[in-house]
N, C-alpha and C positions, 0 to 999 in steps of 0.2 A: 459304561466311557462315566469317567469323574466329571462332576459338576462344578463348571469354573466358580473360583471364587469370587464376589464382587470387590472390587479394586478399594481398597481403604482397609479393609477387614483381613485383620493380622493371621497367620498362618493358626492352627491350634497344636500348643506346644505337647509335646512328649513326655506327661509327668516322668515316664519309665527313664528315662536320658539324661545320664549328670555328665554333661561335656569335660573334657579335661582341658577348662580354661583354667589360666591362671591369674585368679584370684588380683594377685598385688597390682594385674595392669589394668583392671577395670577402673574407667575412669566415668560411669553413670552419673547423668546428672548436667550431663553437657562440658564439666571442667577440664581444665589443662591438667597434664603430668606435673606433681610438684615432686620433686627428689625430698627423700626422707632420709636424713643422715643417720648411720650407725651410732648408737651411743658409743660413749668411750667407758674404759672398765672403771671402776669402783675403788677407790684407795679405803673408804671406811662403809661402812652400816649404818645407817640411822641418821636423823629420825624419821618415822615412815610419814610418808604420804598417803591420807585417806581417801579412797576412790569410794564411790557410792553408784554401784549400779541398780537403777531405778525408774520403772516405769509400772504405774497404776493397773496397766492391762496384764492379763498374762498371757504366755506361750509367749514373748517376743523376743525369746532368747539371752533372758537375763544372767541364767545360772549357767547356762552353755559358754555364752562370753567370760562371766564371770571366771570359771575353770582352766579355760583355754589362755584367756589374755593374762591370767596369774603365771600359766606356765612358761608360756612365752617370753614375760618379763624374767624368769630364771635363768633361762637361754642367754639373758644378757648382764648375768652375773647380779640381779636386786635379788632378794631375799625377800618373801611374799609369804603374808598372812590374810586366807580368804576366810570371811566372818558367815557365816551361813546363818541369815535374821530373820531367816522366813518359817513359821512353824512348820509345813509340810517338809522342811529337811533336804529338799531336792540337792541342794548343793553338796550335802553329807554323802546322800546315797549316789549321786553322779560319781564321787572319787572313791566307791567301794567300799563306803563306812557305812556299817549296819545301825543306822541312826538310834532307832526304835529300843535295840536293845545296849542304849549308852546310860549309865549311871549320872551322869555329870554333863551338861552343857552350857551353852552360853544360857538360857535360862539361870544356871545358877549362879553365873557371873554377875547378872546384870539385878538379878534381885537378893544375893545372900551377899551381905559384908564379909562375911569371913571368906567366902570362894574367890579364887584369884586367876585370872585367863590364863596366865603360865603354868598354871596345873590342869587345867581341862583344856590346853591346845594339845592336838594329837599329829605326829607327822602322817605325811602324805609318801604315795608312791615315788613323786617329783622330788628329788633334789631341791631342796632350797624353799621351798613349799609347804606351808603347815596349814592347820585349818581349826576354826574353834567352831565346833557342831552345833547342829540343832535338830530337834526332833517337836514333837507334836506338843511339849510342856510348856514351849514359849505362848500358845496361845492364851494361854492364863495370864502372862505378865502382861497383855496390855489392859486386862482389869485390874490387875493389881497394883500397877504403878499410875495409874487414873486419884488415887489419893495421896501422892505421895509429891513432896516439896521437890522441885525442880529436876519435875518429870522426865524431858525433853533431854535432861543431861547422861542420863542413867546410862545410854552405851559407851557414850566420850568417857564418862569418869571410871569405866572397864577398862576402855582400851590405854588408858594414859598409861600407866605403867611397861606396856608392852612396846610403847613406841620406838623407841633407841633401837628395839633390837632389829628393826623392819626395814623394807628401804618402801615398802606399797604394802598398802593392806586397803582388800576390798571387800565390799561390803555388797554380800544379795540381798536384794530386799525383798518384801513380800507383794505380791501385786496387790496394793492398796496405799491410799494417803493418810492413813490411821498413825496411832502413834508410835509404832514401833517404825513406820516408814519417818516419821516425823525424828525419834532417836537419830537414826542412820544419818541424815542429812545435818540434822544437828553436831554430829561426831567427824562428818565428814569435811576434808578441803575443798573438794572438787566433785559434779555430778556427770557419770557418764551414763546417756539415756538410751539403750538399746532401742530401734523401731520396727517393726515389721514391717515392710513395704509392701500396706495394704491399707486400705483407707480407712477401714475403722482404726486403726491404731494411731495413725497420722489424728485423728480427732481429739485424741488423749493427748496430744504433747502440748497445748494448750494449755490445759489445766495443769499439768503437772509443772510447767514452766512458773506458772501463779503460784502452785503451794512452795516453788523454790523461793519466787520474789517474797512471798511472806517470812520465811524459813531464814533468807539474808538479812530481813528486816527488823526481827523480831528475836532473833535467837542466834544466829552465826553469820555475823558480817562476811565472816571470811568466804563463804560458801561462791562458789563459781560454776557454771556450765564447763563441764572442762569440753564434752563433744556430745551431738548425737551419731547415733553408729545404727547401719541402714543393716537391717538381716532377713535372712530367709529370702535376699534378692535372686529374683527368677529373669535374666535379661530376654529370654523368650517370650513372658509376656507383655502386651503392651501397659495392661494395668500395673505392675509392678516399676517400671521403666516411669510412668508418669508418676506414680506416688514420690519416688525418690527424689524426680525433676520438681516437684513442688516441694518438698521437704528441704530441697539446696535452692529454691528461688525464694522461699521465707526465712532461711534461717544464713545462708552463706557460710563462712567458713566455719560456721558452728558445726557441721557436718564433717565429720572424718572423711577422709579422702579413702582410705580403705572400707570396704564394702562388703558384707559377711554372704556369700552366694548358697542359696538352698543345696543339700548334699545329700545323700545318704548314710553319709560318714557320719553325722554327727550323732544320731540316733544309734549307731553301732558304740561309739565309743562310750555312752551313757550305759549303755547293759555291760561293757567292758569293765567298766568303772575306774579310766584315766582318760587324760586329754588327748585332742587328737594328734598335741604335737609329740605322743609317743605312740599311739596306736597308728597313727598312719604317718609319720614322719614327714614322708616326702608328697602328702595330698596337696592340692590346692588350698584345702581347709588350713589345714597347719602353715602355710605358705603366708595364707590373707592374715590368719593371729601374730602372727610374728611380724610381719610389716604394722598391723596397729602395734603392738607393744613400741615400736619404735615410734610411731604418731603420738604416741600417749608420751612415752619418755620425751620427746620433743618440748610439747604443749607444755608439760612441765618442767620443761627446762632442767633435764636431767639428762644431758648429753656428753 
């Protein structure tokens, strides 16, 4: 005979259950449904809007979101460049690129004046999406840039020649607030902050927003927060729901209405080396990132 659960104690979630929920209809945080318009076709490409996906905490979905948002944007006719600006090279590996075997990467572009971004950029399996890859060599750049004049603007200078070819450039930042991340924020027009729906991830948002404010004041006055993206959300757990509600209460409309729910499909796509939009085209995860792409386009007034 089972013991009755005390009132007010939520049921224990089943971690193996992956309910077939339409992510696009989820409105966690007590917000009302807000229709997101379908973007209009482009008549020309460029200049690119540069978006940095940034959070100093690791494992919050930055790389997954960079890959899948980029792939979803291409489905709306946008040309996308992904910039792997993390020495771990997870973005490159997640697209099936053997980063450790590459002779030329983003490191060469930022550290060697003779190296050009268009010579290092490689195509991905997604039509309209290209990659500026990275590997462990980039870790040396943070030390070498310390003595450089205008070191915070190095990435921005490296990307400037290719801006007119793309519509969006997405920068996957490393999980720290070091010089590489400051470079990414200085090069960016807007910031997307992926936030795992977990208490310790919530605490780091205040530190990140403080850093963004300092970069805006001192290095890049055009920098704005495009939005906070809830990731790894599990509506079956009280903790996950409460964290997202607190974020919405604190940041309001800065929080994207789209929420990325936890699912087993995302680790599978990493092994497959492709985005969820092509690996599991009709899955709720793919639907969520397409919805996010429309929301990003609307917030960038690219409709």
